[in-house]
Every structure is written in C-alpha cells, then in structure tokens.
PABAKE-940287 format. One record per residue (C-alpha): residue number from 1; chain; x, y, z. Coordinates in steps of 0.25 Angstrom, whole numbers, padded with zeros to 4 digits. Example, Ala and Ser with C-alpha at 12.3 -4.5 7.8 and 13.67 -1.06 7.14 Angstrom:
- 1  A  0049  -0018  0031 $
- 2  A  0055  -0004  0029 $
***
This chain:
- 1  A  -0048  0034  -0054 $
- 2  A  -0039  0025  -0061 $
- 3  A  -0043  0011  -0057 $
- 4  A  -0030  0001  -0059 $
- 5  A  -0033  -0013  -0065 $
- 6  A  -0039  -0024  -0056 $
- 7  A  -0027  -0031  -0050 $
- 8  A  -0024  -0045  -0056 $
- 9  A  -0019  -0051  -0042 $
- 10  A  -0031  -0053  -0034 $
- 11  A  -0023  -0054  -0021 $
- 12  A  -0020  -0040  -0020 $
- 13  A  -0029  -0031  -0012 $
- 14  A  -0027  -0016  -0013 $
- 15  A  -0030  -0007  -0002 $
- 16  A  -0031  0007  -0005 $
- 17  A  -0031  0018  0004 $
- 18  A  -0040  0030  0003 $
- 19  A  -0030  0042  0004 $
- 20  A  -0023  0038  -0010 $
- 21  A  -0018  0047  -0021 $
- 22  A  -0024  0037  -0032 $
- 23  A  -0039  0041  -0035 $
- 24  A  -0048  0032  -0026 $
- 25  A  -0062  0031  -0024 $
- 26  A  -0069  0036  -0010 $
- 27  A  -0071  0027  0000 $
- 28  A  -0083  0027  0010 $
- 29  A  -0080  0024  0025 $
- 30  A  -0079  0011  0029 $
- 31  A  -0091  0004  0035 $
- 32  A  -0091  -0001  0050 $
- 33  A  -0093  -0015  0046 $
- 34  A  -0089  -0027  0056 $
- 35  A  -0075  -0032  0054 $
- 36  A  -0072  -0043  0045 $
- 37  A  -0067  -0056  0049 $
- 38  A  -0053  -0054  0055 $
- 39  A  -0046  -0058  0069 $
- 40  A  -0038  -0046  0070 $
- 41  A  -0043  -0034  0079 $
- 42  A  -0051  -0025  0068 $
- 43  A  -0056  -0012  0071 $
- 44  A  -0057  -0005  0058 $
- 45  A  -0069  -0002  0051 $
- 46  A  -0071  -0012  0039 $
- 47  A  -0072  -0007  0025 $
- 48  A  -0085  -0009  0017 $
- 49  A  -0084  -0019  0006 $
- 50  A  -0086  -0007  -0004 $
- 51  A  -0075  0000  0002 $
- 52  A  -0065  -0012  0002 $
- 53  A  -0069  -0014  -0012 $
- 54  A  -0065  0000  -0017 $
- 55  A  -0053  -0001  -0009 $
- 56  A  -0047  -0014  -0015 $
- 57  A  -0053  -0013  -0030 $
- 58  A  -0046  0000  -0034 $
- 59  A  -0032  -0004  -0034 $
- 60  A  -0031  -0020  -0033 $
- 61  A  -0016  -0021  -0038 $
- 62  A  -0007  -0011  -0034 $
- 63  A  0003  -0016  -0046 $
- 64  A  -0006  -0009  -0056 $
- 65  A  -0006  0003  -0048 $
- 66  A  0009  0003  -0048 $
- 67  A  0012  -0002  -0061 $
- 68  A  0004  0010  -0067 $
- 69  A  0013  0020  -0061 $
- 70  A  0026  0013  -0059 $
- 71  A  0031  0016  -0073 $
- 72  A  0029  0032  -0071 $
- 73  A  0037  0031  -0058 $
- 74  A  0051  0031  -0062 $
- 75  A  0065  0029  -0054 $
- 76  A  0075  0039  -0056 $
- 77  A  0091  0038  -0057 $
- 78  A  0092  0043  -0043 $
- 79  A  0081  0033  -0037 $
- 80  A  0069  0042  -0036 $
- 81  A  0056  0041  -0042 $
- 82  A  0050  0050  -0053 $
- 83  A  0036  0050  -0060 $
- 84  A  0038  0049  -0074 $
- 85  A  0033  0064  -0080 $
- 86  A  0027  0056  -0092 $
- 87  A  0017  0048  -0084 $
- 88  A  0004  0048  -0092 $
- 89  A  -0006  0058  -0088 $
- 90  A  -0017  0046  -0085 $
- 91  A  -0007  0040  -0075 $
- 92  A  -0006  0054  -0068 $
- 93  A  -0020  0056  -0068 $
- 94  A  -0024  0042  -0063 $
- 95  A  -0014  0044  -0051 $
- 96  A  -0011  0055  -0042 $
- 97  A  0002  0060  -0050 $
- 98  A  0005  0071  -0040 $
- 99  A  0003  0062  -0028 $
- 100  A  0012  0051  -0034 $
- 101  A  0023  0061  -0037 $
- 102  A  0023  0066  -0023 $
- 103  A  0024  0052  -0018 $
- 104  A  0037  0050  -0027 $
- 105  A  0043  0062  -0022 $
- 106  A  0041  0058  -0008 $
- 107  A  0047  0044  -0012 $
- 108  A  0059  0050  -0019 $
- 109  A  0062  0060  -0006 $
- 110  A  0062  0048  0002 $
- 111  A  0071  0040  -0007 $
- 112  A  0081  0051  -0008 $
- 113  A  0080  0053  0008 $
- 114  A  0081  0039  0012 $
- 115  A  0091  0035  0001 $
- 116  A  0082  0025  -0003 $
- 117  A  0084  0016  -0016 $
- 118  A  0074  0013  -0027 $
- 119  A  0076  -0001  -0036 $
- 120  A  0072  -0002  -0050 $
- 121  A  0057  -0008  -0046 $
- 122  A  0056  0005  -0038 $
- 123  A  0058  -0001  -0024 $
- 124  A  0063  0009  -0015 $
- 125  A  0074  0003  -0005 $
- 126  A  0080  0008  0007 $
- 127  A  0094  0003  0007 $
- 128  A  0097  0006  0021 $
- 129  A  0087  -0005  0025 $
- 130  A  0085  -0020  0022 $
- 131  A  0074  -0021  0011 $
- 132  A  0075  -0036  0011 $
- 133  A  0062  -0045  0014 $
- 134  A  0060  -0045  0030 $
- 135  A  0056  -0059  0034 $
- 136  A  0048  -0061  0047 $
- 137  A  0053  -0074  0053 $
- 138  A  0040  -0077  0060 $
- 139  A  0032  -0073  0050 $
- 140  A  0029  -0078  0034 $
- 141  A  0030  -0068  0024 $
- 142  A  0039  -0056  0023 $
- 143  A  0038  -0042  0028 $
- 144  A  0045  -0031  0020 $
- 145  A  0042  -0017  0012 $
- 146  A  0046  -0012  -0002 $
- 147  A  0045  0003  -0006 $
- 148  A  0042  0007  -0021 $
- 149  A  0038  0020  -0026 $
- 150  A  0024  0017  -0026 $
- 151  A  0024  0013  -0012 $
- 152  A  0026  0000  -0003 $
- 153  A  0026  -0016  -0004 $
- 154  A  0025  -0021  0010 $
- 155  A  0026  -0036  0015 $
- 156  A  0020  -0041  0028 $
- 157  A  0024  -0055  0033 $
- 158  A  0012  -0062  0039 $
- 159  A  0015  -0058  0053 $
- 160  A  0016  -0043  0049 $
- 161  A  0004  -0044  0041 $
- 162  A  -0004  -0050  0052 $
- 163  A  0001  -0039  0062 $
- 164  A  -0002  -0029  0051 $
- 165  A  -0017  -0033  0050 $
- 166  A  -0019  -0033  0065 $
- 167  A  -0013  -0020  0066 $
- 168  A  -0021  -0015  0055 $
- 169  A  -0034  -0019  0061 $
- 170  A  -0032  -0014  0075 $
- 171  A  -0029  -0001  0070 $
- 172  A  -0043  0002  0069 $
- 173  A  -0050  0011  0059 $
- 174  A  -0039  0021  0058 $
- 175  A  -0036  0029  0044 $
- 176  A  -0021  0033  0047 $
- 177  A  -0012  0024  0038 $
- 178  A  0000  0025  0048 $
- 179  A  -0003  0013  0054 $
- 180  A  -0008  0006  0043 $
- 181  A  0006  0008  0036 $
- 182  A  0013  0005  0050 $
- 183  A  0006  -0008  0051 $
- 184  A  0011  -0013  0037 $
- 185  A  0025  -0008  0039 $
- 186  A  0024  0004  0029 $
- 187  A  0028  0019  0030 $
- 188  A  0016  0028  0031 $
- 189  A  0024  0039  0023 $
- 190  A  0019  0042  0009 $
- 191  A  0005  0036  0011 $
- 192  A  -0009  0041  0014 $
- 193  A  -0010  0044  0030 $
- 194  A  -0025  0039  0031 $
- 195  A  -0033  0029  0026 $
- 196  A  -0049  0026  0027 $
- 197  A  -0053  0018  0039 $
- 198  A  -0054  0003  0037 $
- 199  A  -0041  0003  0028 $
- 200  A  -0033  -0004  0040 $
- 201  A  -0043  -0015  0040 $
- 202  A  -0043  -0016  0025 $
- 203  A  -0027  -0017  0025 $
- 204  A  -0028  -0028  0036 $
- 205  A  -0039  -0037  0029 $
- 206  A  -0030  -0036  0016 $
- 207  A  -0018  -0040  0023 $
- 208  A  -0025  -0051  0030 $
- 209  A  -0031  -0056  0018 $
- 210  A  -0018  -0057  0010 $
- 211  A  -0010  -0063  0021 $
- 212  A  -0009  -0077  0017 $
- 213  A  0002  -0080  0029 $
- 214  A  0013  -0073  0022 $
- 215  A  0009  -0059  0024 $
- 216  A  0005  -0048  0015 $
- 217  A  0011  -0039  0005 $
- 218  A  0006  -0025  0004 $
- 219  A  0009  -0014  -0007 $
- 220  A  0005  0000  -0005 $
- 221  A  0007  0012  -0015 $
- 222  A  0010  0026  -0011 $
- 223  A  -0005  0029  -0013 $
- 224  A  -0009  0020  -0003 $
- 225  A  -0014  0009  -0012 $
- 226  A  -0012  -0005  -0004 $
- 227  A  -0012  -0020  -0009 $
- 228  A  -0011  -0031  -0001 $
- 229  A  -0007  -0046  -0006 $
- 230  A  -0001  -0058  0000 $
- 231  A  0013  -0061  0003 $
***
C-alpha cells in the first residue's frame, strides 16, 4: 500500500471511508464506549482510539494525493478528461487505475450529457447555474460547492455546519452514505454506498473541531477520501 507523505498543514484532518478503491488496511468494529463530550444528540457508536488513529494517519493531506495523480489526468480539446497512456507503472500499481478510468468515463458522460464546462484548473462548472459564492445573511462564512475531476470541495457556513453536525449525530449508527452526503450538501452518485459504523460521528466531530465560528471546508475525492478544515 502506498502511504502518502505526512501533511505539512496540521489543521487538516482526513476522514477515510471504508469502501474505497485505494488500498487501505482493514478496520475492526467500533467499540461501544460512552459518547464523548458534546451537547448534540448522539446515538453513534464511538470509534476506538486505535481506529481513529488509523483513519486519520493514512491520508493527512488530500493535496498530496491529488498532486500525484493530477498530471496524468489530461483535459482534451472537447472539454473531457483522458488519463495519460504513458502514466508510469508505479503510479498505476499504487492506485486502482481501472477504477479511476471508470470514474473518468462516468465523469465524461456527465459532462457531455449535461453540457458542463471544464476550466483550465479542471474545475467542472454548470453554465446553467449560478456558480458564485452563496452568502447567508444570518450566518458567518460561505456555503458553496466546487467540482473537480477528483471530487468536490464543499464549504458550509457557521449555521449550515452546526445543522449538519446535529443531523449527523441524530442519524445514529447507520452505514448508508446517502444521509451523510445529503447533510453536507453533496450528491451521492459516484461515491461508496456504505461506510463503517461510527463514521457519521467522526465526520460530526471533525466538523465541530474545525468550526471556529465561520464554518468549515470539506474536500472529498471520488475514492471517498475526506478532509475537513476551517474556513
């Protein structure tokens, strides 16, 4: 398994979902420990310290992961993506290249079907929608979404962050990702359908930890690798 370099930015904390195409270690089931200190309703089974350590140490900086693969994901003249046929074997062996190709094919189909535009920095934009920053007059921070070949960046303002945390903790110990993506405002299509019990709590805890009053910024790759940072 390829372990990416340790993140230089200590404030980024990664959440790695169990069903992902990158090679990750197997996780044991979460122990039924009492809930940690929070005032929100919480019915999740907490993760053990060892599980949380495993989940957070593997991909501490999503930028490293993206920077390794980005040079081999080319933008074509017709506005779609193509994997570089000359990609080194070491890269293909370290990542599930067939799964990445399947993801790119699905993304290209979406781009063509929905007449989406792709910018030079490989951001995918829907020209029929307002892609500008959405400000909430009653809250601090911004709520918006940006889509790239590798996945999404999602900003939630202070109010939206608190609402998402509350909903995630009330969801209980479920393993379906449908509500997880719904609560943070991202589509479920293209991501893993199930997660390990306890992930909802972990996501909520990370969001609460990084919300300094202005909301949070989440990034999630097509392989379901999450990071959470402060706005």
